[in-house]
ZAMARGU-4260 file (C-alpha; in steps of 0.2 Angstrom, whole numbers, plus 5000, padded with zeros to 4 digits):
<rodrens>
0) 4599/4835/4673 | 4608/4818/4670 | 4620/4827/4659 | 4622/4841/4673 | 4626/4826/4686
5) 4639/4819/4673 | 4647/4833/4673 | 4648/4837/4691 | 4655/4818/4692 | 4669/4820/4680
10) 4673/4837/4690 | 4675/4828/4707 | 4662/4838/4713 | 4651/4823/4717 | 4658/4809/4727
15) 4655/4791/4723 | 4663/4782/4737 | 4679/4778/4729 | 4697/4783/4734 | 4703/4799/4725
20) 4720/4790/4722 | 4716/4772/4716 | 4697/4772/4714 | 4695/4758/4727 | 4678/4758/4738
25) 4683/4769/4754 | 4666/4772/4762 | 4673/4769/4779 | 4686/4783/4776 | 4679/4797/4763
30) 4690/4802/4750 | 4704/4790/4753 | 4707/4773/4758 | 4717/4766/4771 | 4730/4758/4761
35) 4733/4776/4752 | 4732/4786/4767 | 4746/4775/4776 | 4757/4776/4759 | 4756/4794/4760
40) 4774/4802/4760 | 4778/4815/4773 | 4792/4826/4781 | 4798/4817/4797 | 4807/4832/4805
45) 4803/4849/4796 | 4811/4865/4803 | 4797/4875/4811 | 4801/4891/4801 | 4802/4883/4782
50) 4798/4865/4784 | 4816/4859/4778 | 4818/4842/4783 | 4829/4838/4798 | 4837/4825/4808
55) 4827/4831/4824 | 4812/4837/4828 | 4812/4856/4834 | 4827/4861/4829 | 4828/4876/4817
60) 4839/4874/4801 | 4855/4884/4800 | 4847/4895/4784 | 4833/4901/4796 | 4846/4903/4812
65) 4856/4916/4799 | 4840/4923/4789 | 4823/4920/4800 | 4808/4923/4788 | 4794/4936/4790
70) 4782/4923/4796 | 4781/4914/4814 | 4778/4895/4809 | 4776/4884/4793 | 4766/4871/4792
75) 4765/4859/4776 | 4759/4842/4771 | 4776/4837/4761 | 4788/4840/4747 | 4780/4843/4729
80) 4780/4825/4725 | 4767/4812/4720 | 4754/4810/4725 | 4752/4827/4732 | 4758/4836/4717
85) 4745/4825/4706 | 4730/4831/4719 | 4735/4847/4718 | 4738/4848/4696 | 4718/4840/4697
90) 4712/4853/4708 | 4720/4867/4700 | 4718/4863/4681 | 4705/4848/4681 | 4691/4856/4692
95) 4692/4841/4706 | 4688/4851/4720 | 4687/4836/4731 | 4704/4834/4730 | 4706/4851/4739
100) 4694/4843/4752 | 4705/4829/4753 | 4722/4840/4755 | 4716/4851/4768 | 4709/4838/4778
105) 4727/4829/4778 | 4735/4846/4781 | 4724/4847/4796 | 4731/4832/4805 | 4748/4842/4804
110) 4741/4857/4814 | 4746/4857/4832 | 4738/4870/4845 | 4739/4885/4848 | 4725/4888/4834
115) 4725/4906/4824 | 4710/4914/4825 | 4707/4913/4806 | 4713/4906/4790 | 4717/4919/4776
120) 4717/4909/4757 | 4730/4918/4746 | 4718/4927/4733 | 4718/4927/4716 | 4714/4941/4705
125) 4695/4942/4700 | 4698/4937/4681 | 4709/4921/4685 | 4696/4917/4699 | 4681/4919/4684
130) 4690/4908/4673 | 4694/4894/4686 | 4677/4897/4692 | 4686/4895/4709 | 4701/4899/4720
135) 4709/4882/4724 | 4717/4890/4742 | 4698/4893/4747 | 4695/4873/4744 | 4708/4868/4753
140) 4703/4879/4766 | 4685/4871/4768 | 4694/4856/4771 | 4704/4861/4785 | 4690/4872/4794
145) 4680/4853/4792 | 4692/4845/4805 | 4699/4862/4813 | 4689/4874/4825 | 4695/4889/4813
150) 4686/4901/4803 | 4690/4906/4785 | 4691/4924/4780 | 4691/4925/4760 | 4684/4944/4761
155) 4699/4953/4769 | 4713/4949/4756 | 4711/4953/4739 | 4722/4953/4724 | 4720/4969/4716
160) 4734/4966/4701 | 4732/4953/4688 | 4752/4945/4688 | 4761/4934/4678 | 4761/4915/4685
165) 4775/4914/4697 | 4781/4897/4692 | 4789/4904/4676 | 4801/4918/4685 | 4816/4920/4695
170) 4815/4924/4712 | 4820/4942/4710 | 4807/4943/4697 | 4793/4936/4708 | 4796/4948/4720
175) 4794/4963/4709 | 4780/4955/4700 | 4771/4955/4717 | 4774/4973/4724 | 4756/4980/4728
180) 4747/4965/4720 | 4738/4963/4735 | 4726/4974/4746 | 4720/4970/4764 | 4706/4977/4772
185) 4706/4984/4791 | 4707/4968/4802 | 4710/4967/4821 | 4715/4947/4821 | 4731/4945/4831
190) 4735/4926/4826 | 4731/4921/4808 | 4737/4909/4795 | 4740/4912/4778 | 4735/4896/4767
195) 4741/4892/4748 | 4744/4876/4738 | 4762/4878/4735 | 4776/4888/4745 | 4791/4890/4731
200) 4801/4905/4734 | 4791/4913/4749 | 4788/4929/4739 | 4770/4930/4741 | 4769/4925/4758
205) 4783/4939/4762 | 4771/4951/4754 | 4756/4945/4762 | 4765/4945/4780 | 4770/4963/4777
210) 4753/4970/4774 | 4746/4959/4790 | 4762/4966/4801 | 4757/4984/4797 | 4741/4982/4802
215) 4747/4974/4819 | 4745/4956/4818 | 4756/4947/4831 | 4756/4930/4826 | 4757/4924/4807
220) 4758/4907/4801 | 4760/4899/4784 | 4752/4884/4779 | 4753/4876/4762 | 4752/4860/4755
225) 4769/4856/4748 | 4785/4866/4747 | 4800/4867/4735 | 4808/4881/4744 | 4827/4878/4742
230) 4842/4884/4754
</rodrens>
């Protein structure tokens, strides 16, 4: 029993009242201490469609004005930088699922009404999920749902084809890689949010948005922890 508890603690499945970043006591603000919370970077004036940082609030970047994305709104925490990069790596590769809970709670603070009916975490292929033991996007979604009155749907979207990791591929290869990689069960939502950990080229989201549009979903938001999109 003690060995099992030690394993849970090392994986981040149990919380001992310490900040996930600096390990200082944070009983009054679970998972992150006040000092670390105040030091977190963010995007001051992100473009509503791609989260590219802009000089003023509410404006759309030139790229999105010329080439609007398939989705209707994007919300992210920050660029892919410390400490978010570290927390995402710990969630995905070190089994520290509490990092996902914290990241989801932080992302919830960036979400403004109108809220979607449901959050759709980007799915993993069953083989990759089995090897990892969980889907990191679902862990982030649970953090979001603990702060927002929005349901999570982990069943309607499925990844039916195992594909090479996107990080190793070019933009064009990513699009080919994801063609027909997902399946969407019949849904009747009008407003949804697709959720992933990091947005790179947007290829995954474009593929999923296409599936949702074909079923009549009217408003599609993209939520992610970080962005690495380049114009």
